[in-house]
C-alpha positions in Angstrom: -24.2 11.8 30.7 -25.8 8.4 30.4 -28.5 9.4 32.9 -29.2 12.6 31.0 -29.6 10.7 27.7 -31.9 8.1 29.2 -34.0 10.8 30.8 -34.4 12.8 27.6 -35.4 9.7 25.7 -38.0 8.6 28.3 -39.5 12.1 28.3 -39.8 11.9 24.5 -41.5 8.5 24.8 -44.0 9.8 27.3 -44.7 12.9 25.3 -45.4 10.8 22.2 -47.6 8.3 24.0 -49.6 11.1 25.6 -49.9 12.8 22.3 -51.3 9.7 20.6 -53.7 8.7 23.5 -54.9 12.2 24.3 -58.5 12.8 22.9 -57.7 16.5 22.9 -55.6 15.9 19.8 -58.7 14.5 18.0 -57.1 11.1 17.3 -58.2 8.8 20.1 -58.6 5.9 17.7 -54.9 5.8 17.0 -54.2 4.1 20.3 -55.9 1.0 21.5 -58.1 0.4 18.5 -55.1 0.9 16.2 -53.0 -1.5 18.2 -55.7 -4.2 17.7 -55.2 -4.0 13.9 -53.2 -7.1 12.9 -51.9 -5.3 9.8 -49.9 -3.0 12.2 -47.9 -5.8 13.7 -46.0 -6.7 10.6 -44.2 -3.3 10.1 -43.7 -3.0 13.9 -42.1 -6.4 13.9 -39.8 -5.4 11.1 -38.9 -2.3 13.0 -38.0 -4.3 16.1 -36.0 -6.9 14.1 -34.0 -4.2 12.3 -33.3 -2.5 15.6 -32.1 -5.7 17.1 -29.9 -6.5 14.1 -28.4 -3.1 13.8 -28.0 -2.8 17.5 -26.0 -6.1 17.7 -23.7 -5.0 14.8 -23.2 -1.4 15.8 -23.9 -0.9 19.5 -23.8 -4.2 21.4 -23.0 -2.3 24.6 -26.0 0.1 24.3 -28.9 -2.3 24.4 -31.0 0.0 26.7 -30.7 2.8 24.2 -31.6 0.5 21.4 -34.7 -0.7 23.3 -35.9 2.8 24.0 -35.3 3.8 20.4 -37.3 0.8 19.2 -40.2 2.0 21.4 -39.9 5.6 20.1 -39.9 4.4 16.4 -42.9 2.1 17.0 -44.9 4.9 18.6 -43.9 7.3 15.8 -44.9 4.7 13.2 -48.4 4.3 14.8 -48.9 8.0 14.7 -47.8 8.6 11.1 -49.7 5.5 9.9 -52.9 7.0 11.3 -52.2 10.2 9.2 -51.3 8.2 6.0 -47.6 9.2 6.2 -46.1 5.9 7.3 -43.7 5.9 4.3 -41.9 8.9 6.0 -41.1 6.6 8.9 -39.2 4.2 6.7 -37.3 7.0 5.0 -36.3 8.5 8.3 -35.5 5.1 9.7 -33.0 4.4 6.9 -31.5 7.9 7.3 -31.0 7.3 11.0 -29.3 3.9 10.6 -27.1 5.0 7.7 -25.7 7.7 9.8 -25.2 5.3 12.7 -23.4 2.8 10.4 -21.3 5.6 8.9 -20.2 6.8 12.3 -19.4 3.2 13.3 -17.2 2.4 10.3 -15.5 5.8 10.5 -15.0 6.7 14.1 -15.6 3.3 15.9 -18.4 2.2 18.2 -21.4 4.6 18.3 -21.9 6.4 21.6 -25.2 6.9 23.4 -25.1 10.6 22.5 -24.9 9.7 18.8 -27.9 7.4 19.1 -30.0 9.9 21.1 -29.0 12.9 18.9 -29.8 11.3 15.6 -33.1 9.8 16.9 -34.2 13.4 17.8 -32.7 14.7 14.6 -34.5 12.1 12.4 -37.8 12.9 14.1 -37.3 16.6 13.6 -36.5 16.1 9.9 -39.7 14.0 9.6 -41.7 16.8 11.4 -40.4 19.3 8.8 -41.3 16.9 6.0 -44.8 16.7 7.5 -45.0 20.5 7.5 -43.9 20.6 3.8 -46.6 18.1 2.9 -49.3 19.9 4.9 -48.3 23.2 3.3 -47.6 22.2 -0.3 -49.4 19.0 -1.1 -52.9 20.7 -1.4 -51.6 23.4 -3.7 -49.1 21.9 -6.2 -49.3 18.1 -6.9 -46.0 16.2 -6.4 -44.0 19.4 -5.5 -43.9 18.4 -1.8 -42.6 14.9 -2.7 -39.9 16.4 -5.0 -38.7 18.8 -2.3 -38.6 16.0 0.3 -36.8 13.7 -2.1 -34.1 16.3 -2.9 -33.5 17.2 0.8 -33.3 13.6 1.8 -30.9 12.7 -1.0 -28.6 15.5 -0.1 -28.6 14.4 3.6 -27.5 10.9 2.6 -24.6 11.8 0.4 -22.1 12.2 3.2 -22.8 8.9 5.1 -23.1 7.0 1.9 -19.7 8.2 0.7 -18.1 7.3 4.0 -19.7 3.8 4.1 -18.8 3.0 0.5 -15.1 4.1 1.0 -14.9 1.9 4.1 -16.3 -1.1 2.3 -14.2 -0.7 -0.8 -10.9 -0.1 0.9 -11.6 -1.9 4.2 -10.4 1.2 5.9 -12.1 4.3 7.3 -11.8 7.8 5.9 -9.1 9.7 7.7 -7.8 13.3 7.5 -5.1 12.2 5.0 -7.8 11.1 2.5 -9.6 14.4 3.0 -6.4 16.4 2.3 -6.1 14.5 -1.0 -9.7 15.4 -1.9 -9.1 19.1 -1.2 -6.2 19.0 -3.7 -8.1 17.0 -6.3 -10.3 18.1 -9.2 -13.0 16.6 -11.3 -10.8 14.6 -13.7 -8.8 13.0 -10.9 -11.9 12.3 -8.9 -13.5 10.7 -11.9 -10.3 8.6 -12.6 -10.3 7.6 -8.9 -13.9 6.4 -9.1 -13.3 4.5 -12.3 -10.3 2.8 -10.9 -11.5 1.8 -7.4 -15.3 2.1 -7.2 -17.3 -0.7 -8.9 -20.2 0.6 -11.0 -22.4 -1.5 -8.7 -22.0 1.1 -5.9 -23.5 4.1 -7.7 -26.2 1.9 -9.2 -27.1 0.6 -5.7 -27.2 4.2 -4.4 -29.2 5.3 -7.3 -31.6 2.4 -6.8 -32.1 3.3 -3.1 -32.8 7.0 -4.1 -35.1 5.8 -6.8 -36.9 3.5 -4.4 -37.6 6.4 -2.1 -38.7 8.5 -5.0 -41.3 5.7 -5.7 -42.4 5.7 -2.1 -42.9 9.4 -2.1 -44.9 9.3 -5.4 -47.0 6.6 -3.8 -47.5 8.8 -0.8 -49.0 11.4 -3.1 -51.6 9.0 -4.3 -52.6 7.7 -0.8 -55.3 9.3 1.3 -53.9 11.5 4.0 -55.4 13.4 6.9 -54.4 16.9 7.9 -51.6 17.3 10.4 -52.7 18.6 13.8 -50.7 21.7 14.4 -50.4 21.0 18.1 -49.1 17.6 17.2 -46.5 19.2 15.0 -45.3 21.7 17.6 -45.2 19.0 20.3 -42.8 17.0 18.1 -40.6 20.0 17.6 -40.7 20.8 21.3 -39.4 17.3 22.0 -36.7 17.7 19.3 -35.6 20.9 20.9 -33.6 18.8 23.3 -31.1 18.6 20.4 -29.7 21.9 21.8 -28.5 20.1 24.9 -26.0 18.0 23.0 -22.4 18.9 22.0 -22.5 19.1 18.2 -18.7 18.2 17.9 -19.4 15.0 19.7 -22.7 14.1 18.2 -22.8 15.4 14.6 -19.3 13.9 13.9 -19.2 14.3 10.1 -19.6 18.1 9.8 -17.1 18.6 12.6 -14.7 16.1 11.0 -14.9 17.8 7.6 -14.6 21.3 9.0 -11.6 20.4 11.2 -9.7 18.8 8.3 -10.4 21.7 5.9 -9.5 24.3 8.4 -6.3 22.6 9.3 -5.3 22.2 5.6 -6.1 25.8 4.8 -4.3 27.2 7.8 -1.2 25.1 7.2 -0.8 26.0 3.5 -1.9 29.6 4.1 0.8 30.0 6.8 3.4 28.5 4.5 2.5 30.9 1.7 2.7 33.9 4.0 6.1 32.9 5.3 7.5 32.6 1.7 6.1 35.9 0.8 7.9 37.5 3.8 11.1 35.8 2.6 10.7 37.3 -0.8 10.6 40.7 0.8 13.9 40.0 2.6 12.4 39.7 6.1 13.9 36.2 6.5 17.5 36.2 5.4 19.3 32.9 4.5 23.0 32.9 4.7 24.7 30.5 2.2 28.0 30.7 0.4 29.5 28.9 -2.6 32.5 30.1 -4.7 31.4 31.4 -8.1 31.6 28.8 -10.9 29.6 26.9 -13.4 28.6 23.7 -11.6 25.4 22.0 -12.5 23.1 20.1 -10.1 20.1 18.3 -11.3 17.4 16.9 -9.0 15.0 14.5 -10.7 11.9 13.8 -8.5 10.1 10.6 -9.5 6.4 9.9 -8.6 4.9 6.7 -7.2 7.8 4.5 -8.3 8.3 1.2 -6.4 11.9 0.0 -6.8 10.8 -3.6 -6.6 9.3 -3.1 -10.1 12.6 -1.9 -11.6 15.1 -4.4 -12.9 17.7 -1.9 -11.5 16.7 -3.4 -8.1 16.2 -7.0 -9.2 12.7 -7.1 -10.8 12.1 -10.0 -13.2 10.8 -7.8 -16.0 13.3 -5.7 -17.9 11.7 -2.4 -16.9 14.9 -0.2 -16.5 17.4 -1.3 -19.2 18.9 2.1 -19.6 19.5 2.7 -15.9 20.9 -0.8 -15.7 23.4 0.0 -18.4 24.5 3.1 -16.5 24.7 1.0 -13.3 26.8 -1.7 -15.0 29.2 1.0 -16.3 29.8 2.0 -12.6 28.4 5.5 -13.2 25.6 5.3 -10.7 25.8 5.2 -6.9 22.6 3.3 -6.0 21.2 3.4 -2.6 19.7 0.1 -1.3 17.9 1.3 1.9 16.3 4.5 0.8 12.6 4.8 1.9 9.9 7.5 1.9 9.0 9.4 5.0 5.3 9.3 4.0 3.2 8.0 1.1 1.6 11.3 -0.1 3.5 13.8 -2.2 2.1 16.8 -0.4 3.6 15.5 2.8 6.9 14.2 1.5 8.2 17.0 -0.7 7.8 19.8 1.8 10.1 17.9 4.0 12.4 16.6 1.3 13.0 20.1 0.0 13.2 21.9 3.4 15.4 21.5 6.5 12.4 20.0 8.4 12.6 16.2 8.9 11.3 13.6 11.3 14.6 13.7 13.2 14.8 17.3 14.1 11.0 17.6 14.4 11.0 21.1 12.8 7.9 22.3 11.2 8.4 22.5 7.4 6.4 25.7 7.4 9.1 27.6 9.2 12.1 25.7 7.9 14.4 27.0 5.1 14.0 25.3 1.8 16.8 24.1 -0.5 15.7 26.7 -3.0 16.3 29.4 -0.3 19.8 27.9 0.1 20.5 28.0 -3.6 19.2 31.5 -3.8 21.4 32.6 -0.9 24.5 31.0 -2.6 23.7 32.9 -5.8 22.6 29.9 -7.9 20.5 30.1 -10.9 17.5 27.9 -10.2 14.9 26.1 -12.5 11.7 24.3 -11.6 10.4 22.1 -14.5 7.3 20.2 -13.7 4.7 17.9 -15.3 2.8 17.9 -12.1 -0.3 19.9 -11.2 0.0 23.6 -10.5 -3.2 24.4 -8.6 -2.2 27.7 -7.1 0.3 29.0 -4.7 -2.1 28.6 -1.7 -3.4 25.1 -2.5 -0.3 23.0 -3.0 2.7 23.1 -0.7 4.9 21.9 -3.5 4.0 24.6 -5.9 4.5 27.1 -3.1 8.0 25.9 -2.7 8.5 26.1 -6.5 7.6 29.7 -6.5 11.1 30.4 -5.1 12.8 29.2 -8.3 14.1 31.8 -10.7 12.7 30.1 -13.7 9.5 27.9 -13.7 8.1 25.8 -16.5 4.9 23.8 -16.1 4.0 21.4 -18.9 0.3 21.1 -17.9 -1.5 24.0 -19.4 -4.8 22.9 -17.8 -3.8 24.0 -14.3 -6.7 22.1 -12.7 -5.7 18.7 -14.3 -3.7 16.1 -12.4 -4.7 12.7 -13.8 -4.9 13.5 -17.4 -1.5 13.8 -18.9 -1.3 16.7 -21.4 2.3 15.8 -22.3 4.4 12.9 -21.4 7.6 13.4 -19.3 9.9 13.4 -22.3 8.8 17.0 -22.9 10.6 17.9 -19.6 13.7 16.3 -21.0 13.4 18.5 -24.1 13.0 21.6 -22.0 16.1 20.6 -20.0 18.0 20.2 -23.3 17.1 23.8 -24.1 18.6 25.0 -20.8 21.9 23.2 -21.6 22.0 24.4 -25.2 21.8 28.0 -24.0 24.6 27.4 -21.5 24.7 28.1 -17.8 26.2 31.5 -16.8 26.8 30.5 -13.2 26.3 27.7 -10.7 22.9 26.2 -11.5 20.3 23.9 -9.9 17.6 22.3 -12.0 14.6 20.5 -10.4 12.7 18.2 -12.7 9.4 17.0 -11.1 8.0 14.2 -13.2 4.5 12.8 -13.3 6.3 9.5 -13.4 4.2 6.5 -12.5 1.2 8.1 -11.0 -2.0 6.4 -11.9 -3.8 6.2 -14.2 -0.6 4.3 -15.2 -1.7 3.7 -18.8 -1.7 7.5 -19.4 2.0 7.9 -18.4 3.6 6.5 -21.6 3.1 6.6 -25.3 1.6 3.5 -27.1 5.0 2.4 -28.3 6.0 1.5 -24.7 3.0 -0.9 -24.1 5.4 -3.9 -24.0 3.9 -5.8 -21.1 0.3 -7.0 -21.7 -1.9 -10.0 -21.0 -1.6 -12.4 -18.1 2.0 -13.7 -17.8 2.8 -17.3 -16.8 2.8 -17.9 -13.1 6.5 -18.6 -13.4 7.3 -15.0 -14.3 5.8 -13.0 -11.4 4.3 -15.7 -9.3 0.6 -16.4 -8.7 -1.2 -13.0 -8.6 -4.9 -12.2 -8.6 -6.3 -12.0 -12.1 -7.5 -8.5 -11.6 -4.0 -7.2 -10.8 -2.5 -7.6 -14.3 -4.4 -4.7 -16.0 -2.8 -2.2 -13.6 0.5 -4.2 -13.2 1.2 -4.3 -16.9 0.4 -0.6 -17.3 2.6 0.3 -14.3 5.5 -1.7 -15.6 5.1 -0.1 -19.0 5.1 3.3 -17.4 8.4 2.4 -15.6 9.9 1.3 -19.0 9.1 4.7 -20.4 10.2 6.5 -17.2 13.6 4.7 -17.5 14.1 6.2 -20.9 13.3 9.7 -19.8 15.4 9.6 -16.7 18.4 8.0 -18.5 18.1 10.6 -21.2 18.4 13.4 -18.6 21.4 11.8 -17.0 23.1 11.3 -20.4 22.5 15.0 -21.2 24.2 16.0 -18.0 27.0 13.5 -18.7 27.5 15.1 -22.1 27.7 18.6 -20.7 31.1 20.2 -20.0 30.2 21.2 -16.4 31.2 19.8 -13.0 27.9 18.1 -12.3 25.8 15.8 -10.1 22.4 14.3 -10.7 20.2 13.1 -7.9 17.2 10.9 -8.5 14.6 10.0 -5.8 10.9 9.1 -5.8 8.5 10.8 -3.5 6.9 7.5 -2.5 6.0 4.1 -4.1 2.8 2.4 -5.1 1.6 -0.9 -3.8 0.4 -2.3 -7.1 0.2 -6.0 -6.4 -2.3 -5.4 -3.5 -4.1 -2.7 -5.5 -3.6 -0.1 -2.7 -1.8 2.6 -4.7 -0.4 4.9 -2.1 -3.4 5.3 0.0 -2.2 6.0 3.6 -5.5 4.7 4.9 -4.4 1.3 3.6 -0.7 1.7 4.4 1.7 -1.0 3.5 5.5 -0.9 3.5 5.5 -1.5 -0.2 4.4 2.2 -0.5 7.8 3.3 1.0 10.1 1.2 -1.3 11.6 4.0 -3.4 14.6 4.0 -5.7 17.4 6.5 -5.2 20.7 7.0 -7.0 23.3 9.7 -7.7 25.3 10.2 -10.9 28.6 12.1 -10.7 30.6 13.5 -13.6 34.2 12.6 -13.8 35.2 16.2 -13.1 33.0 16.2 -10.0 34.7 13.0 -8.8 38.1 14.6 -9.2 37.1 17.9 -7.4 35.2 16.3 -4.6 36.7 12.8 -4.0 35.7 12.8 -0.3 32.0 13.2 -1.2 32.1 10.3 -3.7 33.9 8.2 -1.1 31.3 9.0 1.5 28.4 8.2 -0.9 29.9 4.9 -1.8 30.5 4.0 1.8 27.0 5.0 2.8 25.0 3.5 -0.1 23.8 0.5 2.0 22.7 2.6 5.0 19.2 3.7 5.8 18.1 6.9 4.2 14.7 8.7 4.6 13.8 11.0 1.7 13.0 13.8 4.2 16.8 14.2 4.5 17.2 15.1 0.8 17.6 18.8 1.8 20.8 18.1 3.7 22.1 15.8 1.0 21.7 18.6 -1.6 23.4 21.1 0.6 26.4 18.8 1.1 26.5 17.5 -2.5 26.6 21.0 -3.9 29.3 22.2 -1.5 27.4 25.1 0.0 28.3 26.5 3.3 25.4 27.5 5.5 24.3 27.3 9.2 21.1 25.6 8.0 22.7 22.2 7.5 23.3 19.0 9.6 26.2 16.9 8.4 24.8 13.9 10.4 21.7 14.0 8.1 23.7 14.3 4.9 24.4 10.9 3.3 27.2 12.4 1.2 29.1 13.2 4.5 31.4 11.0 6.5 29.5 12.1 9.6 26.2 10.8 8.3 24.2 8.9 11.0 20.7 7.4 10.9 20.2 4.4 13.2 17.6 1.8 12.5 15.7 2.9 15.6 15.4 6.4 14.2 13.8 5.4 10.9 10.2 6.4 10.7 7.5 6.9 8.0 3.9 8.1 7.9 4.7 11.2 9.9 6.6 9.3 12.5 3.7 7.0 13.4 5.3 3.9 11.9 8.8 2.6 12.5 10.3 1.7 9.2 12.5 -1.0 10.8 9.5 -2.6 12.4 9.5 -6.4 12.5 6.4 -6.2 10.2 8.6 -4.7 7.4 9.8 -7.9 5.8 11.8 -5.9 3.3 14.2 -4.7 6.0 14.1 -7.8 8.2 14.9 -10.3 5.5 17.9 -8.2 4.2 19.3 -7.8 7.7 18.9 -11.6 8.4 20.6 -12.5 5.1 23.5 -10.1 6.0 23.7 -11.7 9.5 23.7 -15.2 8.0 26.4 -14.1 5.5 28.5 -12.7 8.3 28.2 -16.0 10.2 29.5 -17.8 7.1 26.2 -19.7 6.7 24.9 -18.2 3.5 25.6 -21.3 1.4 24.0 -23.5 4.1 20.7 -21.6 4.9 18.7 -20.7 1.9 15.1 -20.1 0.5 12.6 -22.8 0.0 10.5 -23.2 -3.1 11.9 -20.7 -5.6 9.6 -21.5 -8.5 9.3 -18.2 -10.3 11.7 -15.8 -12.0 10.3 -13.0 -9.8 11.3 -14.7 -6.6 14.6 -16.0 -8.1 15.7 -12.5 -9.1 14.6 -11.2 -5.8 16.6 -13.6 -3.7 19.7 -13.2 -5.9 19.5 -9.4 -5.7 19.4 -9.8 -1.9 22.5 -11.9 -2.0 21.3 -15.5 -1.8 23.6 -17.9 -3.6 21.6 -21.1 -3.1 18.0 -22.0 -3.3 15.5 -24.9 -3.8 13.2 -25.4 -6.7 10.7 -28.0 -7.7 10.6 -29.8 -11.1 8.3 -32.0 -13.0 9.7 -33.9 -16.0 7.4 -33.6 -19.0 6.9 -35.5 -22.2 9.1 -33.9 -24.8 12.1 -34.3 -22.4 12.0 -31.0 -20.6 11.5 -29.9 -17.0 8.7 -27.6 -16.0 9.1 -25.7 -12.8 6.4 -26.4 -10.2 5.5 -28.2 -7.0 2.4 -30.0 -8.2 -0.3 -29.8 -10.8 -2.1 -27.0 -8.9 1.1 -25.0 -8.6 2.9 -25.2 -11.9 4.8 -22.3 -13.3 4.4 -22.7 -17.0 8.1 -22.0 -17.5 11.0 -24.5 -18.1 13.9 -25.1 -15.8 16.1 -23.9 -18.6 14.4 -20.5 -18.4 15.1 -20.4 -14.7 18.7 -21.4 -15.2 19.1 -18.6 -17.8 18.4 -16.1 -15.0 20.9 -17.5 -12.6 24.4 -16.0 -12.1 26.1 -19.4 -12.2 29.4 -17.7 -11.4 28.0 -16.7 -8.0 25.6 -19.6 -7.3 26.7 -22.3 -4.9 23.8 -24.8 -4.7 20.6 -25.5 -6.5 18.4 -28.0 -4.7 16.3 -29.8 -7.3 13.3 -31.7 -6.1 12.3 -33.8 -9.0 8.7 -34.7 -8.3 8.0 -37.5 -10.8 11.3 -39.3 -11.3 10.6 -43.0 -12.0 12.0 -46.1 -13.5 10.2 -45.3 -16.8 11.7 -41.8 -17.3 15.0 -41.9 -15.3 17.2 -42.3 -18.5 15.4 -39.4 -20.2 15.8 -37.3 -17.0 19.5 -38.0 -16.9 19.9 -37.2 -20.5 18.2 -33.8 -20.0 20.2 -33.0 -16.9 23.4 -33.7 -18.9 22.3 -31.4 -21.6 21.7 -28.6 -19.1 25.0 -29.4 -17.4 26.8 -28.7 -20.7 25.0 -25.4 -21.0 25.0 -24.2 -17.4 27.5 -26.2 -15.5 24.7 -27.8 -13.5 26.6 -30.8 -12.1 28.8 -28.7 -9.8 25.7 -26.9 -8.4 22.8 -29.4 -8.3 21.5 -31.5 -5.4 19.3 -34.0 -7.1 16.6 -35.1 -4.7 13.9 -37.7 -5.3 11.7 -40.0 -3.3 12.1 -42.9 -5.9 13.1 -46.2 -4.2 14.3 -47.9 -7.3 17.9 -48.8 -7.9 17.6 -46.8 -11.1 18.4 -43.6 -9.0 22.0 -44.8 -8.7 22.7 -43.8 -12.4 22.7 -40.2 -11.3 25.4 -40.7 -8.7 27.4 -42.7 -11.2 27.1 -39.8 -13.6 28.7 -37.5 -11.0 25.6 -35.7 -9.6 25.2 -35.1 -5.9 22.1 -37.2 -5.2 19.8 -37.2 -2.1 17.1 -39.6 -1.1 14.0 -37.9 0.2 13.0 -39.6 3.5 9.2 -39.9 3.6 7.8 -37.4 6.2 5.3 -40.1 7.3 8.2 -41.8 9.1 7.5 -39.5 12.1 4.2 -41.4 12.6 5.9 -44.8 12.9 5.9 -46.4 16.4 9.1 -46.4 18.3 9.4 -50.2 18.2 9.5 -50.2 14.4 12.0 -47.4 13.9 15.2 -49.6 14.1 13.8 -52.0 11.5 12.9 -49.1 9.2 16.3 -47.6 9.6 17.9 -50.8 8.4 15.6 -50.9 5.3 16.7 -47.3 4.5 20.4 -48.1 5.0 20.0 -50.9 2.4 18.3 -48.5 0.0 20.9 -45.8 0.5 23.6 -48.3 -0.3 21.7 -49.7 -3.3 21.1 -46.3 -4.8 24.6 -45.0 -4.0 23.2 -41.7 -3.0 25.5 -39.0 -1.6 23.0 -37.6 0.9 19.6 -37.9 2.5 17.1 -35.1 2.8 14.3 -34.8 5.3 11.8 -32.7 7.2 13.4 -31.5 10.4 10.8 -33.4 12.4 12.7 -36.6 11.3 16.0 -35.3 12.7 15.8 -37.3 16.0 15.1 -40.5 13.9 18.1 -39.8 11.7 20.4 -39.1 14.6 19.3 -41.9 16.8 18.5 -44.7 14.4 19.9 -44.0 10.9 23.2 -42.2 11.5 24.8 -45.1 13.5 24.3 -47.6 10.7 25.2 -45.5 7.5 28.5 -44.2 6.3 30.0 -40.9 7.6 30.2 -39.7 4.0 26.4 -39.4 3.7 25.5 -35.7 3.9 22.3 -34.3 5.3 19.9 -31.8 3.8 16.9 -30.6 5.7 14.1 -28.1 5.8 12.5 -26.3 8.8 9.5 -24.4 7.6 8.8 -23.0 11.0 11.8 -20.8 10.4 11.3 -17.6 8.3 13.7 -15.1 7.0 11.2 -12.3 7.9 11.5 -13.3 11.6 13.5 -10.7 13.4 14.9 -13.3 15.8 15.8 -15.9 13.1 19.5 -16.3 13.8 18.9 -16.5 17.5 16.3 -19.2 17.0 18.5 -21.2 14.6 21.5 -20.9 17.0 19.3 -22.5 19.8 18.6 -25.6 17.7 20.6 -28.8 17.7 20.5 -29.3 14.0 22.0 -25.8 13.2 25.1 -26.8 15.2 25.3 -30.2 13.4 28.1 -29.9 10.8 26.8 -32.9 9.0 23.8 -30.9 7.8 24.9 -29.2 4.7 21.7 -27.4 3.7 18.8 -26.0 5.6 15.7 -24.7 3.7 13.6 -22.0 5.3 10.8 -19.7 4.2 11.4 -16.4 2.3 8.6 -13.8 2.0 8.1 -12.8 -1.6 5.3 -11.1 -3.5 6.2 -13.4 -6.5 5.9 -16.7 -4.8 4.2 -19.7 -6.4 
């Protein structure tokens, strides 16, 4: 193939050179005399430099092709310059390289076929432009330029869109993004552009188009010579070699768009046809349930990240109503639920059908939970504030067609982003169902718009509680541009909490045996501003909340189901298994059910190795998923009885504090600076201060569960030590600090002894610079430290693990056995899958004298 490409290009070069030099074409002066013109070398030099630069960036392994292309474009420029059409060369040249760059960022390195094809294609387009000018320019002034400008602009839309997307999101366009585009509409597209695309991009593209418009107008005013017809046909003859290339390999973009659209239409079309056949009774679903009046409510959330809910330990009080239900022991909350994908159109067809990533069934041919309810003679409702495109465009709406009663809030069917009504209207509609009474077993699906961006449109103005830029000590140090979306997202969750809690409370107040399941389709990565774009996948997009509420009458009738749910609530659960959960939860008997996939069953099984997301492409329990690894490490440390000994370093924000406490940590280290006015500010140094007081941090600590708080007081001195002690005593009276605190300081004064005398556990901070002292000086330094330890009456010493050999070999033999050790090893990280093994292999971990070991903890809310 390489030989073929080179041969074609060489033939083209020879044809063009012959064409320029041949006197038969009436332009002999365009050869040697033209080459002697010094004005020609500047544009030719620019052409060669641009070729070299683009070639290095895009095709460093195709230098021969680049060289031949440079020769072709140079010859082409000489020819068009002689005719007065040299502007068309620059236009075609940009067209050529934009397509090359777009192919590079989207599909990877450009092939020789791509270079060769688009070289010929660009020359062919230019030849057509020449024909347009030769035909129209003499008849209607500017018309030829307008036609060329329109055609050229249309040709550049596709590569420009692909390039801008790749540069904005640092990720190429994939089929998943195209599927989202096929399901979108003008309002959502506009909202997407406003959210992610800087106004600079359209202005830049408009500027480029305007520049070419200027060139073309300028071309109209420049003297031109008629195009030799034989020249034109010779160019087209050369371009005819385009037919020897495989368009799927060379065109790239048309084939890419065509394949994705065809796949999408075929998949949804097939799904619709199957459901239509079921309606006609061709596919029979056997399902049985004794007659009764049981009520099952399924609330489907949208884009909700559990780490932004106080129900799951978030620092902001975003879910007060659900927390109240949880504290009353009425919720069964699942800790390890995750989403099987990050797009609704992929998740829900699996969640609501028997197809999942375990059995590898195709959701198109799998029974849906609505089929099961229908077979068991349930009355079914589908209430939605989501889009209802049409039964052939959206797999979710196709599934909803199976419900007996459907209610869509959004009257503007083609609107996704603009919220016509807030989700509370769905709660009102649900209330009407309950007021009318249910005649038989009933299932109600409530599909919320939830927390889908634009976040600010998801709640009424009264719920705009979070605004501005919070102090770093609240949610850690975030990028400044995050807070606009973050505040709106958290406000939307606050409103969402009220809606969901209201629905649960209505079910609770009803007289029926009932169960309510809540799960989100996926989460949003708000802090990194990725939303739920699969092209920029992060595990934050999979962090969904899930809980089940059971009525008292349900608990009495199905105690074994409640017991299984409670026993399984800390096990992994992928939301593509919701179908089996609903079959088991509702007590329906059917052959289309797997107990091992039902988390309400005692037989439930889902091993860590079988947990996948993103269509099975990504292991959810991968070592790169710090959410999972850190929880498992903390559980292992707890099982080993070391949870009070190994704990997180530098917990200087409420966000991180709430996070570690929710994960089960009972000890942590924080940094303090004593300020004028007799208060402590949390922070490590002047560049990393929190803006919150230590008292604020203490007010968020469950002191009944806490075991240690390592306090590194950065600026303790002889001048302030009495005021520091007085403040600590005040906090002790309020929070019982004395029994928890390790007071650490690097102060060398005897003044530090007053803290020990006051009953605090004190620790002297050994200077890390000790590791740089020569071996001969170490014994003498150890004696100096011994005297200081005795003088200050400290209870412990604290040190970097690099000083452990010094402590053991030189200091330990000359100090009392009652002196405890506290250390930190920041090479250890809780997100390291092999953490416990690495710790067990260290000498210091096995040293019983070391009471505390600080290690790193991964948190989005660090400071």
